[in-house]
C-alpha positions in Angstrom: 0.0 0.0 0.0 1.4 3.3 -1.0 0.6 6.9 -0.1 0.8 10.1 -2.0 0.7 12.1 1.3 4.0 13.9 1.9 5.9 12.6 5.0 7.4 15.1 7.4 9.4 12.5 9.4 11.3 9.2 9.3 9.8 6.3 7.3 10.6 2.7 8.0 9.4 -0.5 6.5 8.7 -3.3 9.0 7.4 -6.9 8.6 4.0 -8.0 9.8 3.9 -11.5 11.3 1.1 -14.0 10.6 -0.4 -12.9 13.9 -0.6 -9.3 12.6 2.2 -8.1 14.8 4.7 -5.4 13.7 7.7 -4.1 15.6 8.0 -0.4 16.0 11.7 0.5 15.4 13.6 1.4 18.6 14.5 4.8 17.3 10.9 5.8 16.7 9.8 4.3 20.1 12.4 6.3 21.9 11.7 9.5 20.0 7.9 9.3 20.7 8.2 7.9 24.3 6.6 4.5 23.6 7.8 2.0 26.2 8.4 -1.6 25.4 6.3 -3.4 26.5 3.7 -0.7 26.0 0.5 0.3 24.2 -0.2 2.2 21.0 -3.4 3.2 19.3 -4.0 2.6 15.6 -6.2 5.3 13.9 -7.3 5.5 10.3 -7.4 9.1 9.2 -9.6 10.7 6.6 -7.0 9.9 3.9 -7.2 6.2 4.7 -3.8 6.1 6.3 -3.1 4.2 9.5 -1.6 6.5 12.2 0.1 5.0 15.2 -0.3 7.0 18.4 1.3 6.4 21.8 -1.0 5.6 24.7 0.1 6.5 28.2 -0.4 4.1 31.0 -2.9 4.9 33.8 0.0 5.2 36.2 1.3 8.1 34.2 -2.1 9.9 34.6 -2.5 9.3 38.3 -2.4 12.6 40.2 -2.1 14.6 37.0 -3.6 18.1 37.2 -4.3 17.7 40.9 -3.5 20.8 42.8 -3.1 21.3 46.6 -3.5 18.8 49.4 -6.9 17.4 48.3 -7.2 14.1 50.1 -10.9 13.7 49.2 -12.2 11.1 46.8 -11.8 11.8 43.1 -15.6 12.0 42.7 -15.8 14.9 45.3 -13.0 16.7 43.6 -14.7 16.2 40.2 -18.0 17.6 41.6 -16.3 20.7 42.9 -14.5 21.3 39.6 -17.8 20.9 37.7 -19.5 23.3 40.0 -16.7 25.9 39.5 -17.1 25.4 35.7 -20.9 25.8 35.9 -20.5 29.1 37.8 -17.9 30.3 35.4 -20.1 29.5 32.5 -23.1 31.3 34.1 -20.8 34.4 34.7 -19.8 34.4 31.0 -23.5 34.2 29.9 -24.4 37.0 32.2 -21.6 39.2 30.9 -22.6 38.6 27.3 -26.3 39.2 28.1 -25.6 42.5 29.8 -23.4 43.5 26.9 -26.0 42.9 24.3 -28.8 44.6 26.3 -26.9 47.9 26.2 -26.8 47.9 22.4 
């Protein structure tokens, strides 16, 4: 299968086993932070090309974006964040409403 899409990076040809397995070259794994063993996602784009994307492990995401000393359960933290988002959205709507009333 060939592609007329220009490439902006390194290209490598690899074999696919009878089980459908292909080895991602070490240089590309290291460049894109794909651990071995690890996981990747295969996505078909609009041009019909198969794109391989790294997938982080859940351990990498643990505690990400968590500020302060919040020891509460994740659901409580999520509820608080959603409430803050809701209030912020209401404030934005109110500001735009008052701006358009003055016109």
